[in-house]
N, C-alpha and C positions, 0 to 999 in steps of 0.2 A: 199558052200561063194563063190559068184562075185566079183572075179579080175580083173576087167578091166583095161585099160589103167587110168584114171581117181581116181583108190583106188592104184593102184601099184604108181601113180605118188602121191599121196594125202601120203597114208604111205611115202616115203622117199624123200618128203621133211618135213612134222614133222621130222623124225632124223634127217636130215641134217639139219637142225634148231634147235635141239633141243646140235646137236654136235658142230654145229658155235657156239652160245650160250656156251657148254663147252670150247668149244679152247680158245674167248674171255675174256673172263671173269671170268674162273678159269685157265687153263694153260698159260696164256698170263702173269698174275698178277704175279702168281706165280713166274715167271722163269726169265721177266727179274725186278719185283719190289722189291722180298723179293729176298736176300739170304739167303734160304732154302734147302739146299740140298735134306734131305731128303724127302719135299712136292714134290721138284720141280721130284723126280725119284717116289715120287706114283700117281703126272699126265701125264705124260708119254709116257703113251696108250693113253690120249684125241687128240694129233695129228696123231697118228698112227691109229686109227679108221676113224677120219673125214674124211684120206689123202686115204684111202678101199673105205668111203661109197660114197663121194663126187662121182667119175667117175662112179657111179651107179645113182643116182642120176640125174646127165650130162645125161645119155642114157634114162633114163627114161622122163624127161623133154624132149628130142627130139622126142621121141619116141612119146607122148599127142601131141606133137606141129606140127610134120608131120599129124600126122591122122588128123589131126584137120585143116590142110592147113592155120595155121598161117604162117604171114608177116618173114620176116628174122630177124627185128630187135626185134617183139617178144620174137623169140625162144632166142636167146641172154639176152633179157632181163631175162627169166624164167631157163638159164641159168648162169647165174652173181648172180640172186637172191640168191643161194644156197652158197653164198659166205659171204653175214652182215648176220651178225644174226639176227631173226626174218623176214630176208627181205623172206624167203623160205616159210615158215609159212602164212605169210600175201597171196604170189603171190597162195600155197596152199587152203587158203579160197577165194582166184580171179578165179579158175579155180573151184571150189567147185559151186560158185554163177553163172558161166558161162554155166557147163556143167550137175550141179548136179549131186547128188550121194547117 
């Protein structure tokens, strides 16, 4: 299986997008809106996993964008896409349309 820069970025963008969705729409409401400690304890893994995976997404995004010689502002946009739900998945679609895979 070929696992080039675009493939690695695609994988991490999708994973980061899913984790961001879980963080924003599962963990945050459970922690801040619902006052159920057992639910909070069962979702505590979400921010931890997101915290470990986001830096990997950032490294792959930087690696891809430097290899493709993107402008600094575009690199920052790609990095910040991992912080918003769905944005990293949108960035993944953009990269695939532009560079194929």
